[in-house]
C-alpha positions in Angstrom: 278.6 35.9 126.2 277.6 39.5 127.0 279.8 42.4 127.0 279.6 43.6 130.9 283.1 42.5 131.5 284.2 44.8 128.6 285.7 47.8 130.6 288.2 49.2 128.0 288.6 49.3 123.8 290.1 46.2 122.2 294.1 46.2 121.5 294.2 44.9 118.1 297.3 46.3 116.5 297.4 48.3 113.6 300.0 50.4 111.7 300.2 53.1 114.1 299.0 51.3 117.0 301.4 48.6 117.5 301.6 45.7 119.6 304.9 45.8 121.9 305.8 42.1 121.5 309.0 40.5 123.0 310.9 40.7 119.7 309.8 44.6 119.2 306.6 46.3 117.5 304.1 44.3 115.8 302.0 46.0 113.0 298.9 44.1 111.5 298.2 45.8 108.0 294.7 45.1 106.9 293.8 43.7 103.4 290.3 44.2 102.7 289.4 40.6 100.8 292.9 39.4 101.1 293.9 41.7 98.1 297.1 43.2 96.9 299.3 44.0 93.8 302.5 42.7 93.1 304.0 46.4 94.2 302.0 46.8 97.4 303.6 43.4 98.3 307.6 44.5 97.4 306.6 47.9 99.4 305.8 45.9 102.3 308.8 43.5 102.1 311.2 46.2 101.8 309.3 47.6 104.9 309.8 44.7 106.8 313.2 44.3 105.5 314.3 48.0 106.7 311.8 48.5 109.7 311.5 45.0 111.1 312.7 41.0 110.7 312.5 41.0 107.4 309.3 38.2 107.2 305.7 39.0 106.3 303.3 36.9 108.9 299.7 35.8 107.2 297.1 36.0 109.8 293.7 33.7 110.4 291.8 37.1 108.8 293.7 37.2 105.6 295.9 40.4 106.8 299.9 40.7 106.8 301.9 41.7 110.1 305.4 42.7 110.4 307.4 41.4 113.8 310.0 43.0 115.7 310.0 46.5 114.3 312.4 48.8 115.7 311.2 52.6 117.6 309.9 55.2 115.3 309.4 52.6 112.8 305.4 53.0 113.0 305.9 56.4 111.3 307.5 55.6 108.5 305.8 52.5 108.1 302.6 54.1 107.7 303.8 56.9 105.2 305.6 54.0 103.1 302.0 52.4 103.3 300.2 55.1 102.6 302.2 56.1 99.6 301.3 52.6 98.2 297.6 52.4 98.6 297.4 50.5 101.7 296.5 52.9 104.4 293.3 55.0 102.6 292.2 56.5 105.8 294.9 56.5 108.7 291.8 56.7 111.1 289.7 54.0 109.6 293.1 51.4 109.5 292.0 49.1 112.5 288.2 48.7 111.4 288.6 47.6 107.8 288.4 43.9 108.6 286.6 42.2 105.5 286.8 38.6 104.5 286.0 37.3 101.3 285.8 34.1 99.6 289.6 33.6 98.2 288.6 32.0 95.1 285.4 34.4 94.2 285.0 34.8 90.6 287.9 32.2 89.8 286.0 29.0 89.5 282.5 27.5 88.9 281.7 26.8 92.9 281.4 31.1 92.8 278.0 31.9 92.3 278.7 35.3 92.5 281.8 37.6 92.5 281.9 39.2 95.6 285.3 41.8 95.2 283.9 44.3 93.6 281.2 44.5 96.8 284.7 44.3 99.0 286.1 47.2 97.5 282.4 49.4 97.5 282.1 48.1 101.6 285.9 49.8 101.9 285.0 52.6 100.6 282.0 53.1 102.5 283.3 52.6 105.8 286.6 55.1 105.1 284.2 57.7 104.2 282.3 57.9 107.4 283.8 58.9 110.5 280.9 56.8 112.4 282.6 53.5 111.3 285.8 54.6 113.5 283.9 54.0 116.5 283.9 49.8 115.4 286.2 48.0 117.4 289.1 46.4 115.9 288.0 42.9 116.1 284.2 43.5 114.4 284.7 41.1 111.5 282.8 41.5 107.9 282.8 38.3 105.5 281.7 38.1 102.4 281.3 34.4 101.3 280.2 33.7 97.7 278.1 30.9 98.1 280.5 28.0 98.4 280.6 28.4 102.3 284.2 28.4 103.0 284.3 31.5 105.2 281.1 29.9 107.6 283.3 28.9 110.6 285.1 32.6 110.5 283.0 34.1 113.2 282.6 37.5 111.4 280.1 39.9 113.3 278.3 40.8 110.0 278.4 38.9 106.6 276.5 38.1 103.6 276.5 34.1 102.1 275.5 34.1 98.2 272.6 31.9 97.8 272.4 32.3 94.1 273.8 34.3 91.3 271.0 37.1 92.7 270.4 37.1 96.2 272.1 37.0 99.0 271.6 35.8 102.6 272.4 38.5 105.4 274.1 36.9 108.5 274.9 38.4 112.2 277.0 36.5 114.6 276.7 33.6 111.7 273.0 33.1 111.8 271.2 33.7 109.0 268.7 36.6 109.8 266.0 35.7 106.6 267.1 38.9 105.2 267.9 38.1 101.6 269.9 41.0 99.5 270.6 41.8 96.1 274.0 41.7 95.1 274.1 45.6 94.2 273.3 46.2 97.8 276.0 44.0 99.6 278.3 46.8 100.6 275.0 49.1 101.7 273.6 46.5 103.8 276.7 45.4 105.7 277.4 48.9 106.3 274.1 49.5 107.6 274.4 46.6 110.1 277.8 48.0 111.3 275.9 51.2 112.4 272.9 49.2 113.6 275.8 47.3 115.9 277.3 50.9 117.0 274.0 51.9 117.7 272.5 49.2 120.2 275.9 49.3 122.1 275.3 52.5 122.7 271.7 51.6 123.7 273.2 49.0 125.9 275.7 50.8 127.4 277.9 48.5 126.2 281.8 48.2 125.7 281.3 44.6 123.4 283.9 44.3 120.9 281.9 41.6 118.8 278.2 41.1 117.7 277.2 38.4 119.8 278.4 40.1 123.1 275.4 42.1 122.6 272.4 40.9 124.9 269.9 39.3 122.0 272.8 40.6 119.7 271.8 39.5 116.6 268.1 40.1 116.8 268.6 43.2 118.6 270.8 44.7 115.6 268.2 43.3 113.2 265.4 45.1 114.8 267.5 48.6 114.0 267.7 47.9 110.3 265.5 48.5 107.6 265.5 45.4 105.8 262.5 42.8 105.3 263.1 38.8 106.7 261.4 35.7 105.6 262.5 32.3 107.0 266.0 31.7 107.9 267.8 28.6 107.0 270.8 26.4 108.1 273.9 26.8 105.8 276.3 23.9 105.6 279.9 24.9 105.8 281.8 24.5 102.7 285.6 23.4 102.8 289.0 26.1 102.9 291.1 26.3 100.1 293.7 24.0 100.0 297.3 24.0 97.9 297.3 23.3 94.6 296.0 24.4 90.7 292.0 25.7 90.9 290.8 26.4 87.5 294.0 29.0 85.8 294.5 30.1 89.3 297.4 28.4 91.9 296.6 28.4 95.7 300.4 28.4 97.9 300.4 27.4 101.3 302.9 29.4 103.2 304.1 27.1 105.7 302.7 28.3 109.4 302.2 31.8 107.6 305.8 32.8 107.9 307.0 34.4 104.5 310.6 34.9 103.8 312.1 37.3 101.7 312.9 35.0 99.0 309.3 33.7 98.8 308.0 36.7 99.0 310.0 37.6 95.7 308.9 34.8 93.8 305.1 35.4 94.7 305.7 39.5 93.4 307.8 38.4 90.4 304.7 36.0 89.0 301.5 37.9 90.6 300.4 39.4 87.3 296.9 39.5 88.5 297.5 40.6 91.7 297.7 38.0 94.3 294.8 37.1 97.5 295.9 36.6 100.9 293.6 33.6 102.4 292.7 33.1 106.5 294.3 29.9 105.8 297.9 31.2 105.5 298.1 30.7 101.9 298.2 32.9 99.0 296.0 32.8 95.6 297.5 33.9 92.7 294.6 34.3 89.7 296.1 33.3 86.2 298.9 31.3 87.0 298.8 27.5 85.6 302.3 27.3 83.9 304.0 24.4 85.1 307.5 26.1 85.5 306.5 29.1 87.3 304.6 26.5 89.7 307.8 24.6 90.3 309.5 27.9 90.9 307.2 28.6 93.6 307.5 25.1 95.2 311.2 25.7 95.1 311.2 28.4 97.0 309.6 26.7 99.8 305.8 26.9 99.5 303.5 24.4 99.2 301.9 23.9 96.3 300.6 20.2 96.6 296.9 19.4 98.1 297.9 16.3 99.7 301.0 18.0 101.9 300.5 17.6 105.6 301.4 21.5 105.7 297.7 22.0 104.6 295.6 23.2 107.5 298.8 23.6 110.2 299.1 26.9 112.2 300.6 28.0 115.0 300.8 31.0 117.2 304.3 33.3 117.6 305.5 30.9 120.4 308.8 32.0 121.9 311.0 34.1 121.6 308.6 36.5 119.8 305.9 36.4 122.6 306.9 36.6 126.3 303.8 34.4 127.5 304.6 31.4 125.3 305.9 28.4 127.1 307.5 27.2 124.0 309.2 27.6 120.6 306.1 26.1 119.0 306.7 26.9 115.4 310.3 24.9 116.0 308.4 21.9 117.0 305.7 22.2 114.4 308.5 22.5 111.7 309.9 19.5 113.1 306.7 17.1 113.5 304.2 17.9 110.8 306.0 16.3 107.8 305.3 13.1 109.9 301.1 13.5 109.9 299.1 12.1 107.5 297.9 13.7 104.2 294.7 14.6 104.7 294.7 15.3 109.0 292.6 17.4 110.6 293.4 21.1 110.8 296.0 21.3 113.9 297.1 24.8 115.8 299.9 24.8 118.1 299.3 27.4 120.7 302.1 28.5 122.9 299.9 29.5 125.7 296.4 29.4 126.9 295.4 32.3 124.8 295.8 30.5 121.6 296.6 33.1 119.2 295.9 32.9 115.5 293.7 29.7 115.9 291.6 28.4 113.3 287.8 28.7 112.8 285.7 25.1 113.1 287.1 21.8 113.9 291.0 21.5 114.9 293.6 19.8 116.8 294.3 21.7 120.0 298.0 21.4 120.6 298.5 23.7 123.8 302.5 24.4 125.1 302.5 23.7 128.9 305.5 23.7 131.6 306.3 20.0 130.5 305.1 19.5 127.4 302.0 19.5 124.8 298.7 19.0 125.5 296.6 17.5 122.8 292.8 18.2 122.7 292.9 18.7 126.6 294.8 15.3 127.0 297.7 14.7 129.5 301.3 16.3 129.0 303.5 14.5 126.1 306.2 14.9 123.5 306.0 16.6 120.3 306.9 13.3 118.9 304.2 12.0 121.2 301.6 14.7 120.0 301.9 13.6 116.8 300.4 10.2 117.3 297.2 11.7 118.9 296.7 14.3 115.8 296.3 11.3 113.3 
């Protein structure tokens, strides 16, 4: 798609530029690499309790959202987040969209720990006023080689091919450029500048790199890199609930983190936590059976065979005025009937399909008279379950 149809900036919410939903203001807090300390989680939880609906929502980009903000709340929220180190630059807050492999550095599948490069990229973005011009939907991704971010839809990314080299990806395509680990952040930042320059040269208002004419090729031509033969990389698997090495992955059902659940996570996040794009959290250094049981008792999913793995939903009614149904209530009711290793399922309250995952998934869409599954005829939620198997 080309950008000729874009006539205005994107409206992705931030902390100050909130989205006015049916249930109040919605603020999105960027977490580069999904990284969060226990103290920062507590700050977010208290802010949601005092200013919003008391819950934290996990997004498909590894960020957190607070819903139902009252009038005037964004300023107080930004003050709290700034003090907690979650807003290093107010001007750049909407452009800090950086995904990283959530298990990076934690298991044998990680070819290189990309998290230090995430921190460096975030520093580079916030230090330069040019990056304020990036659209709020522009996405960076750092894949540690396992391929879990292959379907994330990043505009600019790297994927480790071994411990010493990474492939530069533009709009998901391998450019043939190879990057050493110490230059990961620098090259990604350079690619973002090249996108801005090419967008300006085309007189475009594009939000995404792929919307530019000859996007990957045109952006690469503006970079000071040498390329070789490009490769086709196989996609990897998203993280699943359960133990991984000495870490625990806990799925948050439908990405809605209730206060008691957040309190348990904060209590045991001794080495921080990582929010994943699959509405789950990774707690490094946590393998104690008793602790795992307490986390499960709070309503978080730690079983890799649970049907709650890979089930997501948009806000639906009553939070979204465009939604035709309370899709989260329906998903909670029927998900326990799904088989353990089903395809990813996403419930959408309207045709915008907000929050849908990347890659292959069962598309459950609310209609005026029921639900459509993968474009099929309307059916009840119960009937739809049979079509998801």
